[in-house]
N, C-alpha and C positions, 0 to 999 in steps of 0.2 A: 160462476163467480169469477170476477176479474182480479188477477194478482198484479200487485204493484210492487216496486222495490221496497216500499215500507212494509208491505204485507209479508214479502219473503224474508226480509231482515228480522221482522218480528217473530216469524216462525223459527229462524235459526236461533234467535235469542232465547225463546221459550225452550227449544230443544237443548241448547247449550246449558241453560240453567238446570234443566232436569238431569242432564248427564252429570253435571258437577255435583249436584246433590246426591246422585246415585253413587258417584265415585267416592265422595266423602263418606257416605253411609257404609259402603262396602269395606273401605279401609278400616273405618272405626269398628265394624263388626268383627272384622278378622283379628284386629288387635286387642279386642276386648279381653280375651283370656290373660293378657299380660297383668292386669290388675289382680286377677285371681291367683296368679302364680307367685305373688308375694309371699304367700303362706301355703305352699303345696302340701298335698298329702303324699307321703313317700311310701312307695311299695316296699315290701320286704327285700332286704338285701341291696337296697339302692344306695347311691353315694350320698354325700352330704347334701343339705338343703341348698347351699350356695351353688353347687354343681348342677343340681336339677333345674334351679331357676335360670341359670345360664343357658343350659340346653334348651329349655322351653323358649326363652327369649330369642335364641338364635334361630329357631325354627319359625317363630312368628315374624322375625325380621325378613327372613327369606320369602315367606308367603306374601307379606306386604309389598315387598319389592317386586315379586312376580306379577301381583295384581296391578301395581303401578305401571310396569312395562306393558301389560295388556291394554290398559286404559289409554296409555299414550298412543299405542298403535290404532286403537279404535277412533281416536281423535282425527285421523287422516281423512275421514268422510266429511269433516266440517270445513267451512271456509278458513283460510289461513289465520285470520285474526281471531275467529272464534276458537279455533284449534289451540292457538297459543294461550288464550284465556283458560280453556278447559285443562290444558296440561299444567298450567301454573296452579290452578285450584287443586288438582290431584297432588301435586308436590307439597302444597301447603298442608293438605291433610296428612300426608305421610310424615312431614316434619312435626306435625302436632302430636303424632303418636311415638315416632322415633326420631328425635331431633338429631340432625347431622347425617342421617341415613342417605339422603340424596347426594350430598357432597362426597360421602365415603365411597359410594358405589358408582358415581359418575366418572367418566374418563377425565383426566386432567386436561385443561385447555392447552392448545398449541401455543408455545411462546411466541411473542411478537418477533418477527424477523429482525435481525440486526441490520440497521441501515448500513449501506456501503458508502463510505465517504470517499469521494474522488480526490485523489492527490495529484497535485501538479507534478509533471515529469521533471526529473532532476535536470538542472541546467548543465549543458555540456561544458566541460572544462575548457578554458582558453588554451589554444595551442601553446605548448612550452617553447620557450626561446631555445634556439640551437645552442647547445652547451659549447662554450669556448670558441665561439665563431671569431675568426681573425679579421677584424675590420682594417687592419693596417693603419694608414694615416688618413683613410677616407672619412670626411666629416659627415655628421648626420644629415646636413642640408643637401648632400649630393643625392640624385636619383639613380645614377649609374656610377659604379666604381670599377676600376680596372687595375689589377695588380700585375704589372708587366713581368716581374721576375717569377711570380707564381703562375703565370699564364692562366689566370682565372679572372672572372668578372661576375658581378651580381647586380641586381636592382634592389633598391631599398626605398623606404619612405620614413622620414623622421627617425632615421637610425635603426629601423626594423627591416630585416631582410624580407623581400617579397618574392624573389626569384633567384635561385642559384645558392652558392657560387657554381658557375659552369665553366667548362674548358673553353679556351679561346687561343687564337694565334695572333701575336702582334707583328709588327714590321721586322724585317730581317736587317742584319747589320748593314749600315750604309743607308737604310730606309726606315730607320726606327720610328715607332709611334711616339709622338711627343708626349711628355708628361706635363702635368699642371691641371688647372681648373679651366674647364671649357663649358660651352652651353650649346644645346641642340639649336641648329639654325635652319635645317632643311630636311625633309623626308621625301624619298622617291622609292616607290614600291618596286617598279620594273626598271631599276637603273642599269646603265652599262658604262664602262670605262672607255672613253674615247682615247685616252692616253695609252691604254694597253689593248689596242686592236678590238675595241668594243667587247671586252670581256664583261660577262654578266656580273652584276652586283645587286642581287635581289634584296629587297627590304632594307635599303640604305637609309641610315640615320646619321646625317652629317653633324659633327661637333666642332670642326674648324672650317675655315674659308680656304684651306689648302688641299681639300679633297679627302680628308680623313673622316672615316665613317665606320659605324658598325654595320656589317652586312653579312648575308649568307655566303658561306664558302667552307672549304675543307680546313678545319683547324689543325690538321696534321702537318700543314705546310705554312711557313712564315709568309706574311704578306708584304706588300709594298708600302706599308705604313698604316693600313686600315686594321680594324679589329674583326677578324673572321670568326663567325659563329656557325654552329650547326643550324639546320633549317628551323627546328622548333624554337630554338633560342632566339634566332633572328626575328622570327615572327613575333615573339613575345616583346622583344625590345622595340620593334616597330610599332606595335600596338600600345605599349605602355608609355614610352617616352614621347613627350610633347615639346613643341617649340619653346625654348626658354629654360628647359630642365638642365640642372647642373650635371656635368660629367666630370668625375675627378679620376685622374690617371696618375699612378705613382710607380 
């Protein structure tokens, strides 16, 4: 005889139907004494009728549950779909005898996981303004400010300090650095002073046409009129200041 998928499925269906019928019949037979226990015959010295009925019913519920467990295990030999149908029929038979028994003795389902809601990172706070910064008389429009008496200088943009204030050295007596409003007119990275024996003036940023400039030098010593800066500050001024930027000196 040749077996086809239809023949095999038909065989599983017949077998599953027979097993379902057998499961229902077994559970029904096991639970049959429950009806008789409604009016039990009490042996001498026994407890009240209600206690006896409760005891008998508890034993029957245990037996039915054990039978249900065994039948569920035996369904493993069936194909998955047929096994699910068979186990469902067994549970229906159990519920018909003892309603709520399956839910009572089955483990509680795992709760659904709580979804993790991604939160946007908190925005970093804006940098706080320097408290009590002394701008002197330097206007917000200036890009570089120089306080001659305070021997300090800083860079700013729209009235907000972007670098400094840093220490500087102005011109010495008789060669004072001029005060007033000026504008950057020339930049020479590797500048030298022909007037002072080719003295180096690295990172020179000129703001007058009379040779006055910001440049690298030792701010511990007064200059011949320029604004001397430490190396890092001189580099910063050279990179930040552009032709036409306002320099205010007071």
